[in-house]
N, C-alpha and C positions, 0 to 999 in steps of 0.2 A: 797253702790253708793256715791264718791267720790265728782262728778260733773266735771265739764270743767272749764276751766281758757280760760279767752276771755281779749284779748288789743287795743287800742284804742289810736292813738297819730296824733293830727291835729295843723298845724297850718296855722291860716290864714293871708294872708295879703292883699299886690297890688300887680300888673302884672307890669309890664314896661308902660303900659297903664294909668297906675293909678285904675284898675279895682281891685276888689273883688277877689282873688281866693286863692288856696287852695295852700298853698307852701309846703306844706309835708301834708302827709297820708298814714297812716298805723293803718290797724285793722285785726282783728283775731276771728274763731269763733262762738265768743257773741255780736260782733257789727258787723251790717254792715251802711256805710254811700253814700247817694245816691247821684247822682251828684251834685252841687253847684246853686242855684237856683238863676240868680239875683234878685239883690232886687229892691226898687222904684229910686233909683238913684244909680252913677259906684263903689261905695266903697262900698257898701252893699251887701250880700250874705244869702241865708237860707240852713240851711244843716240837712236836718233829718237823724239821729240814730238810726236803728233799731236794736232790736233783731231777730235774722231768729230764733230763737228756739221759738219764740211764749212766755219767758217767763223766770223767772229763777227757779232754783230747789235746791234741798239742796245740799251744797258743790259749788254751781259755785264760779266763784272768777272772777268780773270784773272788771280791770283797764281801769284807763279813764287820758288823761291829754291832754287838750287841750288850746292854746295859739294862742290870736290875737295879731297882729303886728302894729304898729303905721300908724294912719289915715284907716284903714280898720275896718268896721262893720262887727262885724258876730251875724246872729243867729241859733240858736240852738234847737230846738224841736225833738221832737222822734209822728212819726205817730199816736201812740196810748199809752196807759195806759201801765206802769207795772206791770207785772201780778208775784208776788209770791205763787209760789204753796207750798203745802205742804211738809215738811221735819222731818222725823221722830229723826234724829239723828245731822244731821252735820247745822250748820250756811252757808248760803249765804251773801257773802262779795261784796260788792261793793263799790271802791274808787275813789275819782275824783277830779282831781286839775285842775285848770280853774286860767290861768293865763295871766293878761292884761296891757298892756303897755301902756304909757304914749299917749295919743291922739287916743288911740282905743275903741273902743265899744263893749263890748258881751252881747247878750242877754241869757240866758240860760235860757228856757222854756218847760220846758218834761213834756206829758201829765200825768196824778195824781199815784200814786203810791197804789197796790191794793196788801195790803198781805191777802192771800187766809187762810183760817182754816188750823191748825198746822204750821204753815210757822213760818221760823225762819231767819229772816234780820237783815244782817247789812251794813249800810249805811254811808262811811264817805266823805265828801264834802270841802276841804279845796280852798279858792279862794286869791289869791296874785293879787293887782290889783295897778298898779305905781302910782305915784300923778299925775291927769290932765287923769286918765285912768275911763271910767264909763260902770257901769256893772249896768244890770236889770236881776234878778231872782228869779223865785217861784217854788215852790212842795207843792202840794195838797196832802194830806193822805185821803183815802177812807178807810170804816170801813171793807168791805171785800166784799164777794157775797152777796149782802144784797137779793137779790131773793132766796136764799138758806138758807137762816136765819143765814146767818155765821157771822153777827156783832160784830167786838171787838171778835172773836175766834180763832185769830193768837196766836203764842204762845211768840215770839219775837220779835220786832224790835227796833233795837240800828239807833240812829239818832244823827250824829256829825256834828256838822258846825264850822269851823272856818273864818274868811274871815280877812283880812289883808288889809291895803291903805298905802304904802309908805313904806310899813316893821312894819308897827307898828299895833299888833291885834286888833282890833276896835268890834269884835266878838267871843266869841266862847261858843256854846251850844253845851251839850251833854240829850241825853233822852233814855233808857230803859222802852220800857213799856211790860208789858207782861199781856195783857187786861185776857188770858184765868184763870191765875191764880191769879190774880190783879185787878179785876173790878174797873174802873174806876172810883173815887168819883163823886159828883154829880157835882161837885163845878169847875172840870176839863174841860166839855163840856154838862153839860146840859142836856137837849135835841135833840143836835145836833148831827151832824152823821161824819160831815167833819173837817178837819182843813187844813187850809193854811199859807203860811207864806211865804214872798216875802221881797227881800233886793235888795236896790237900794244905788249905792255911784255912787257918780259927783255932779255937780252942785253947787247951790243955796239951801243948806239943810232943811232951814227954809221956802223956799218960797213954795219946792216942802209938806213940812209938811203940813203947813197949808190949800191946796189947797187937798190933799189926805183925809185930815181928812173930808173937804165937801162929796167928793168919796163917804166917809165909810155910809153914810145913814144911815137908819134904822139897817145895818148888823151888826151883834156881833163880833169889830171889834178895833182895836186898834194902834196905828202909834207910833215910839219910836223914837227917832235921835240916832245917835252916834257918836262915835268919828272921829272927820274929816270930812267928807263930806257922810255919810251914812244914811240912814235910814230901819225902819225895821215895817213893816205891818203884823199883825198877824189876822186869823178872822176867824170863827167856825160857820158854818151853817150848814143844814138838808141838802145839794147836793152840788154837785159840782158847779153846773151852778152858785148860788149863791155868788161863792166865784172865780171862773174864771170871772164871770160880774164884780168882784171890779177889780179884779186884771188885767183887760182891759183896764178899767176905767184909775187906775193909770198908765200901763206901758203907755196910750195916752197922756197923763197929763207929764210922763217924755220924753217922746219922743221930743213933743213939745220941750219940755224945751232944751230939749239938743242940737235938730238939727231944729227946727222950722219948720217941718214937721211932718204930722204925723203917727202912725206907720205903718212897711210894716204889713197886713194882712198875717195872717200863715197858713189858708187855703184854702185860694183862689188865689192863685199864680200859 
C-alpha cells in the first residue's frame, strides 16, 4: 500500500470591491475547500479545509501552499481533528507552506492532530511572512484514542517547523517522537497528555507577551519572544480543552491588538 497524493493551492486576496476573495484555488484528492465564508469585516474571510477520506493513512502525501495577499485577512481552519491511522510500512507525510504579504493577516487554526496506535507521520510546516505581515497559527497534539487505551502508542511522529520574517529565519524546530519504543521521560509531559504550540508574528511583541503571560494563569505554559516581532507559546495539559482555552484567549488578545476588534468566532459563523 503506497497511499494517495493530494495537493492544495490557495491564494486569498481582495476583489475589486475590497472584499476578501479566493483569487486562486486548486485541490485534488486529499483536500477539499468549502466556500469562503465572509468574516466580520469585508476584508476578512473564513476557509474550512477538510480531508474527504476521513483521515491520513500510510504512504499518503499531502502538499499545501496557502498565500495571503496585501490587505486580506484569511482564517484557515478544519472542521474536525486530523486522524493519523496505523501504518505497518510507509510514513505518511504532510508539507505545508504559508506565505503572508506585507499588510496581510493569516490565522491558521486547525483542530488537533491525533496519531493512532501504530501510525507513522511526518509534518513539515514552513511559514514566510513579509515585514508588516501578521500571522497567528497553532497546533495541538493529542496522545491517541484515549478511550481505547492507545495513549502514546504511535510508531513515529516527526514535526518540523520553520518560520521566516522578512526573509530571516526566526524559528526552526524539529522533533522525532517514537513513544511506542522510546517512552517519554517524566520531564517531557509529567502527568499531562496534550501538547500545544502557538506562533504569532506581528505588532508590539513585548506588549503581547506581557498580556499573554497573564492569560496563561495556572496552566503549565511558557511564552518566548523571537527575533523580529514573533512570539511562541507552548503548553501542556491533561486535555485539549485547556489548551484551546488558552489559545483562544491569546487569539482574542492578538486580534484586538492588531485590528482593534474581537476575533471572529470559528464555529458559529
